[in-house]
Backbone as CSV, one residue per row, in Angstrom:
resi,resn,N_x,N_y,N_z,CA_x,CA_y,CA_z,C_x,C_y,C_z
1,MET,137.066,-13.147,186.878,137.283,-13.402,185.398,135.953,-13.507,184.554
2,PHE,134.930,-14.551,185.099,133.935,-14.775,184.838,132.737,-13.546,184.303
3,PHE,132.996,-12.162,185.290,132.421,-11.126,185.216,132.659,-10.393,184.101
4,ARG,134.562,-10.353,183.564,134.865,-10.003,182.465,134.484,-10.599,181.204
5,SER,134.615,-11.520,181.573,134.019,-12.481,180.210,132.232,-12.319,179.898
6,LEU,131.647,-12.046,180.532,130.051,-11.356,180.475,129.893,-9.769,179.948
7,VAL,131.095,-8.515,180.329,130.713,-7.749,180.117,130.888,-7.135,178.673
8,ILE,131.636,-7.687,177.855,131.519,-7.694,176.376,130.463,-8.183,175.449
9,PRO,129.758,-9.256,175.655,128.490,-9.278,174.883,127.841,-8.797,175.751
10,VAL,127.185,-8.323,177.178,126.051,-7.488,177.153,126.472,-6.099,177.038
11,LEU,127.690,-5.425,176.456,128.115,-4.252,176.068,127.567,-4.146,174.432
12,LEU,127.713,-5.314,174.130,127.346,-5.257,172.695,126.220,-5.408,172.316
13,LEU,125.395,-6.310,173.132,123.876,-6.536,173.204,123.352,-4.982,173.293
14,LEU,123.961,-4.327,174.227,123.180,-2.770,174.682,123.136,-1.951,173.787
15,ALA,124.306,-1.976,173.256,125.004,-0.766,171.197,124.248,-1.079,170.858
16,GLY,123.706,-2.226,170.096,122.713,-3.106,169.382,121.523,-3.005,169.330
17,CYS,120.600,-2.633,170.926,119.428,-2.273,171.003,119.222,-0.790,170.290
18,GLY,120.280,0.539,170.384,120.014,1.708,170.545,119.684,1.572,169.230
19,PRO,120.278,1.457,167.699,119.542,1.595,166.493,118.388,0.986,166.501
20,ILE,117.989,-0.183,167.042,116.846,-0.337,166.943,115.376,0.345,167.454
21,ILE,115.937,0.424,168.779,115.026,1.362,169.682,114.921,3.409,169.122
22,GLY,115.855,3.573,168.162,115.610,5.060,167.093,115.403,5.038,166.211
23,ALA,115.139,3.637,165.467,114.470,3.181,164.284,113.230,3.121,164.712
24,ALA,112.644,2.479,165.925,111.714,2.563,166.191,110.605,4.057,166.535
25,MET,111.843,4.826,167.136,111.273,5.986,167.244,110.515,6.805,166.114
26,VAL,111.364,6.666,165.434,111.304,7.652,164.001,110.366,7.375,162.854
27,ALA,110.238,5.689,163.266,108.799,4.875,162.269,107.960,6.000,162.258
28,GLY,107.267,6.127,161.625,105.635,6.769,161.538,106.011,7.931,161.875
29,GLY,107.254,8.736,161.416,106.886,10.376,161.752,106.071,11.056,160.508
30,GLY,105.630,12.232,160.548,105.108,13.400,159.787,103.688,14.000,160.708
31,VAL,103.026,14.525,159.799,102.316,15.201,160.267,101.028,14.697,161.122
32,LYS,100.614,14.544,162.144,100.039,13.770,163.069,98.276,14.900,163.354
33,GLU,98.267,15.910,163.142,96.913,16.848,163.150,97.428,17.834,162.362
34,PHE,96.440,18.373,161.588,95.993,19.271,160.791,94.828,19.987,160.660
35,THR,94.909,21.540,161.391,92.905,22.080,161.155,93.352,23.113,160.428
36,VAL,92.427,23.299,159.498,91.987,24.923,159.420,91.227,25.583,160.062
37,VAL,91.613,26.752,160.695,91.662,27.313,161.972,90.807,28.339,161.167
38,SER,90.948,28.679,159.940,90.054,30.093,159.177,90.381,30.046,158.432
39,GLY,89.596,30.704,157.228,89.858,30.479,155.829,89.432,29.575,154.986
40,GLN,89.735,29.574,153.866,89.798,28.016,152.834,91.366,27.593,152.232
41,LEU,91.358,26.794,152.510,92.667,26.382,151.598,92.611,26.869,149.734
42,GLN,91.337,26.186,149.812,91.482,26.054,148.415,91.895,27.781,147.861
43,ASP,91.989,28.732,148.493,92.394,29.930,148.194,93.928,30.310,148.012
44,LEU,94.782,29.185,148.414,95.912,29.270,148.451,96.685,28.399,147.147
45,LYS,96.060,29.443,145.703,96.777,28.669,144.895,98.289,28.124,144.494
46,PRO,99.002,27.109,144.682,99.848,27.481,143.812,100.620,28.248,143.403
47,GLY,101.900,28.117,143.250,103.116,29.170,142.259,102.462,30.449,142.773
48,ARG,101.570,30.923,143.738,101.804,32.064,144.191,102.955,32.810,145.068
49,ARG,103.295,34.087,145.161,104.495,34.913,145.672,104.155,35.016,147.324
50,VAL,105.167,34.688,147.728,104.695,34.444,149.702,105.929,34.801,150.245
51,LEU,105.682,36.262,151.081,106.738,36.870,152.099,106.638,35.867,152.935
52,VAL,107.408,35.389,153.656,107.475,35.013,155.228,108.284,35.812,155.509
53,ILE,107.460,36.320,157.019,108.380,36.979,157.350,108.585,36.577,158.790
54,SER,109.638,36.906,159.569,110.265,36.038,160.674,110.811,36.855,161.410
55,PRO,110.854,36.839,163.034,110.955,35.325,163.233,109.413,34.884,163.789
56,PHE,109.170,33.855,163.828,108.122,33.279,164.596,107.527,33.998,165.967
57,ASP,106.745,33.794,166.268,106.257,33.918,167.772,105.945,32.820,168.267
58,LYS,106.227,32.617,169.493,106.326,31.476,170.301,105.508,31.577,171.809
59,THR,105.223,30.599,171.764,104.225,30.302,173.155,105.352,30.100,174.645
60,GLU,104.891,30.193,175.577,105.702,29.795,176.672,106.128,28.280,176.420
61,GLN,104.919,27.239,176.101,105.257,26.028,175.291,106.378,25.417,174.824
62,ALA,106.733,26.640,173.827,107.781,26.267,173.327,109.015,27.144,173.040
63,PHE,110.009,26.550,172.250,111.322,27.920,172.283,111.925,27.577,170.892
64,TYR,112.814,28.528,170.710,113.821,28.807,169.294,114.816,27.698,169.138
65,LEU,115.143,26.953,168.110,116.491,26.220,167.809,117.583,27.275,167.973
66,CYS,116.816,28.119,166.635,117.693,29.599,166.714,116.712,30.486,166.135
67,ARG,116.786,31.543,166.351,115.800,32.333,165.835,115.603,32.831,164.429
68,GLY,114.586,32.878,163.931,114.266,32.804,162.830,114.362,31.607,161.356
69,GLU,114.910,30.380,162.018,114.713,29.470,161.439,113.526,28.854,160.742
70,GLU,112.707,28.722,162.070,111.607,28.208,161.140,110.910,28.986,159.773
71,ALA,111.263,30.109,160.035,110.509,30.765,158.894,111.345,30.724,157.671
72,ALA,112.981,30.978,157.838,113.991,30.589,156.605,113.719,29.164,155.908
73,ASN,113.610,28.290,157.186,113.448,26.849,156.221,111.956,26.485,156.064
74,PHE,111.123,27.024,156.278,109.821,27.325,155.294,109.897,27.886,154.090
75,THR,110.638,28.775,154.077,110.707,29.717,152.753,111.451,28.303,151.330
76,THR,112.956,27.848,152.375,113.358,26.795,151.171,112.164,25.613,150.760
77,ALA,111.222,25.239,151.716,110.897,24.692,151.372,109.616,24.414,150.464
78,PHE,108.849,25.433,150.317,108.081,26.167,149.809,108.752,25.892,148.148
79,ASN,110.132,26.754,148.407,110.436,27.026,146.977,111.228,25.922,146.055
80,THR,111.505,24.753,147.126,111.792,23.482,146.753,110.620,22.205,146.367
81,ALA,109.280,22.609,147.019,108.129,21.681,146.244,107.553,22.481,145.538
82,GLY,107.648,23.537,145.136,106.968,24.352,144.426,105.416,24.697,144.568
83,LEU,105.612,24.261,145.776,104.113,25.096,146.381,104.076,26.658,146.044
84,PHE,104.856,27.493,146.457,105.037,28.926,146.459,106.293,29.287,145.758
85,GLN,106.592,30.548,145.220,107.652,31.071,145.261,107.752,32.287,146.486
86,ALA,108.441,31.222,147.201,108.893,31.956,148.429,110.166,33.496,148.531
87,ASP,109.972,34.308,148.972,111.140,35.271,149.623,110.742,35.028,151.434
88,PHE,111.843,36.169,151.503,112.138,36.021,153.233,112.472,37.187,153.581
89,HIS,111.962,37.797,155.525,112.382,39.030,155.309,112.447,38.706,156.938
90,MET,113.548,39.467,157.592,113.978,38.444,159.152,113.769,40.199,159.775
91,ALA,112.784,40.500,160.507,112.101,41.355,161.081,112.801,41.570,162.563
92,ASP,113.110,42.879,162.906,112.882,42.898,164.147,112.494,42.949,165.343
93,ARG,111.566,42.102,165.589,110.335,42.361,166.299,110.742,42.880,167.973
94,PHE,112.133,42.532,168.048,112.090,43.391,169.331,112.103,45.027,169.288
95,GLY,112.516,45.405,168.427,112.721,47.219,168.473,111.868,47.678,167.590
96,GLU,110.556,46.835,166.895,110.195,47.401,165.998,109.106,47.775,167.051
97,ASP,107.837,48.857,166.143,106.561,49.189,166.438,105.657,47.846,166.641
98,PRO,105.259,47.508,167.601,104.371,46.507,167.805,103.266,46.165,166.325
99,GLY,102.449,47.575,166.215,101.479,47.595,165.012,102.361,47.463,163.746
100,TRP,103.890,46.914,163.595,104.023,47.419,162.037,103.765,45.951,161.157
101,LEU,102.996,44.696,161.828,102.718,43.794,161.019,101.378,44.262,160.535
102,GLU,100.328,44.595,161.194,98.989,45.274,161.057,99.051,46.220,159.773
103,LYS,100.154,47.244,159.804,100.666,48.280,159.108,101.257,48.074,157.417
104,LEU,102.127,47.063,157.980,102.304,45.958,156.790,101.312,45.485,155.866
105,LYS,100.142,45.210,156.766,98.934,44.352,155.829,98.279,44.950,155.258
106,GLN,98.113,46.017,155.446,97.573,47.368,154.888,98.314,47.552,153.563
107,LYS,98.872,47.451,153.154,100.228,48.389,152.235,99.695,47.299,150.955
108,THR,100.116,48.235,150.056,100.166,47.266,148.373,101.263,46.737,148.210
109,PRO,100.666,45.199,147.617,101.978,44.797,147.234,103.454,45.013,146.359
110,ALA,102.972,45.750,145.444,104.313,46.672,145.114,104.749,47.474,146.070
111,GLN,104.117,47.815,147.703,104.752,48.956,148.480,105.767,48.238,148.587
112,ILE,104.763,46.612,149.066,105.811,45.701,150.071,107.250,45.128,149.252
113,GLN,107.144,45.123,147.675,108.249,44.871,147.342,109.163,46.145,147.074
114,ALA,108.751,47.043,147.032,109.938,48.406,147.097,110.525,48.655,148.315
115,ASP,109.687,48.388,149.549,109.958,48.801,151.341,111.287,47.734,150.868
116,PHE,110.824,46.275,150.705,111.785,44.878,151.100,112.633,44.408,149.715
117,GLY,112.788,45.388,148.664,113.500,45.526,147.276,113.392,43.649,147.157
118,LEU,112.012,43.425,146.910,111.909,42.164,146.148,111.749,42.028,144.788
119,ALA,112.443,41.473,143.993,112.354,41.013,142.630,110.983,41.105,142.103
120,GLU,109.641,40.379,143.250,108.615,40.737,142.304,107.597,40.806,143.728
121,ALA,106.464,41.414,143.730,105.452,41.965,144.486,104.525,40.243,144.835
122,PRO,104.748,40.451,146.370,104.143,39.053,146.861,102.590,39.150,147.088
123,ASP,102.185,37.897,147.005,100.484,37.960,146.747,100.002,37.714,148.263
124,LEU,101.053,36.847,149.193,100.667,36.899,150.249,101.723,37.110,151.395
125,LEU,101.216,37.508,152.727,102.397,37.654,153.714,102.042,36.231,154.520
126,MET,103.261,35.453,154.961,103.497,34.247,155.942,103.757,34.917,157.582
127,THR,103.373,34.159,158.399,103.726,34.777,159.799,103.030,33.045,160.691
128,GLY,103.753,32.937,161.848,103.843,31.892,162.630,103.743,31.932,163.727
129,VAL,103.517,31.119,164.562,103.379,30.647,165.915,104.133,29.616,166.109
130,ILE,104.535,28.887,166.559,105.416,27.817,167.408,104.655,27.280,168.886
131,LEU,104.026,26.920,168.930,102.838,26.389,169.604,103.238,25.905,171.031
132,TYR,103.806,24.735,170.655,104.829,23.848,171.795,106.082,23.114,170.145
133,ARG,107.192,22.678,171.404,107.951,22.407,170.880,108.427,21.339,172.054
134,SER,108.884,19.990,171.808,109.293,19.073,172.369,110.581,18.260,171.502
135,THR,111.669,17.547,172.327,112.649,17.022,171.334,113.174,15.521,172.272
136,LEU,113.126,14.786,171.772,114.148,13.684,172.354,114.970,12.761,171.550
137,VAL,116.141,12.437,171.882,117.313,11.764,170.775,116.806,10.433,170.914
138,ALA,116.839,10.457,169.569,116.785,8.720,168.888,117.728,7.806,168.351
139,PRO,118.153,7.205,169.757,119.703,6.724,169.762,120.010,6.491,167.419
140,ALA,121.171,6.595,167.227,121.818,6.477,165.685,120.789,7.094,165.253
141,GLN,119.942,7.693,165.524,119.040,8.382,164.452,119.053,9.954,164.179
142,GLY,119.253,10.378,165.410,119.247,11.795,165.561,118.428,12.938,166.659
143,ILE,117.405,13.802,166.453,116.801,14.221,167.072,115.129,14.391,167.018
144,VAL,114.479,13.715,167.577,113.091,13.798,167.270,112.206,14.919,167.782
145,MET,111.845,15.856,167.054,110.871,17.072,167.545,109.222,16.485,167.557
146,ASP,108.524,17.127,168.646,107.028,17.025,168.232,106.646,18.444,168.669
147,VAL,106.173,19.150,167.419,105.814,20.550,167.462,104.731,21.137,166.817
148,GLY,104.331,21.981,167.181,102.928,22.554,166.568,103.054,23.891,166.428
149,TYR,102.618,23.668,164.804,102.699,25.651,164.306,100.904,26.216,164.281
150,ARG,100.791,27.624,164.444,100.356,27.927,163.779,100.501,29.070,162.729
151,LEU,99.878,28.912,161.182,100.505,29.569,159.842,99.596,30.580,159.669
152,GLU,99.848,31.488,159.328,98.910,32.214,158.807,99.249,32.727,157.574
153,PHE,98.220,33.107,156.459,98.464,33.422,155.123,97.810,34.431,154.659
154,PHE,98.172,35.702,154.258,97.191,36.845,154.536,97.340,37.172,153.572
155,ASP,96.220,36.952,152.334,95.826,37.515,150.893,96.268,38.884,150.931
156,LEU,97.446,39.633,150.328,97.501,41.218,150.266,96.371,42.088,148.945
157,HIS,95.859,41.043,148.309,94.938,41.128,147.374,93.561,41.497,147.640
158,ARG,93.458,40.430,148.353,91.732,40.301,148.949,91.424,40.547,150.342
159,GLN,92.538,40.831,151.160,92.864,41.318,152.745,91.922,39.897,153.719
160,LYS,92.193,39.158,152.860,91.397,37.568,153.496,93.001,36.304,154.225
161,LYS,92.429,36.318,155.328,93.166,35.182,155.754,92.860,33.903,155.960
162,VAL,94.251,32.929,155.456,93.856,31.548,155.754,94.948,30.948,157.032
163,GLN,94.389,30.413,158.142,95.183,29.824,158.990,94.837,28.438,159.620
164,VAL,95.752,28.006,159.691,96.208,26.270,159.619,96.842,26.349,160.910
165,GLU,96.286,25.330,161.772,97.314,24.817,162.838,97.820,23.322,162.636
166,VAL,99.027,22.957,162.685,99.640,21.788,162.070,100.265,21.368,163.715
167,ARG,100.848,19.719,163.976,101.431,19.185,164.605,102.121,18.091,163.705
168,VAL,103.616,18.438,164.136,104.202,17.457,163.104,105.137,16.609,164.612
169,LYS,105.581,15.588,164.204,106.142,14.674,165.096,107.217,13.777,163.912
170,ASP,108.974,14.264,163.746,109.707,13.443,163.216,110.830,13.803,162.848
171,LEU,111.881,13.675,162.533,113.292,13.725,162.942,113.289,15.848,162.792
172,PHE,114.156,16.106,163.364,113.647,17.723,163.244,114.155,18.454,161.935
173,GLN,114.948,17.590,161.101,115.175,18.204,160.453,114.423,18.124,158.441
174,LYS,113.242,17.222,159.371,112.202,16.679,158.350,110.762,16.860,158.434
175,CYS,110.773,17.738,159.737,109.615,18.468,160.479,109.127,19.898,159.309
176,ILE,109.753,20.237,159.188,108.829,21.445,157.876,109.151,20.713,156.634
177,GLY,109.160,19.864,155.958,109.472,19.539,155.054,108.040,18.600,155.074
178,ALA,107.996,18.233,156.105,106.720,17.120,156.144,105.277,18.363,155.966
179,VAL,105.395,19.495,156.883,104.261,20.154,157.016,104.357,20.899,155.591
180,VAL,105.191,21.302,154.811,104.661,22.273,153.281,104.248,20.567,152.228
181,ASP,104.345,19.148,152.478,104.154,18.268,151.697,102.631,18.283,152.180
182,GLU,102.129,18.451,153.050,101.280,18.282,154.137,99.889,19.049,152.974
183,LEU,100.620,20.474,153.408,100.282,21.766,152.879,99.701,21.616,150.763
184,MET,100.689,20.892,150.599,100.892,20.876,148.467,99.509,19.727,148.648
185,VAL,99.471,18.835,149.597,98.245,17.586,149.218,97.407,18.468,149.653
186,ARG,96.928,18.499,150.272,95.529,19.436,150.704,95.042,20.689,149.630
187,ILE,96.312,21.422,149.515,95.740,22.329,148.366,95.502,21.840,146.927
188,THR,96.567,21.129,146.450,96.348,20.777,145.031,95.759,19.058,144.893
189,GLY,95.457,18.345,145.864,95.008,17.172,145.951,96.446,16.201,145.723
190,HIS,97.361,16.557,145.537,98.042,15.374,145.317,100.005,16.062,145.769
């Protein structure tokens, strides 16, 4: 009988710890590292048209949540934040010519617009690599993801690229928004 009277308070105590632990796990989430690998961020002017090419590549330390999801989410985040006017193209990386992306970079913006049926010609092509990804459950909060991206923005007019590597740790649904917010601050200063 004594044992039963202790079970309920102990279970309530343990259940109360979950939300506290979960809140601590997500506190301080956001971009942890940001490195410009090549090019100049100042070349990425706000408001430019970008065609995001999906799916991103991945390393052995990474995995897809859903093939193409990252690129689609970056497209939405760019448009929502107002950083770029973004369109999305889901490529068939398994069946296409391995050099198709390099051939695409040699086309004019008008040719790309016609090829993909875009409303306007893109200024930039964006591709990405998921460098690594790990996830864990934050009780009562959701899934916390630690993910690294290498993002490349290729200027179709100047034939130059800007490449950044970024690490973000946050609730999985906030990671890409945090990366776009960081890009916005670094490109515009606010």
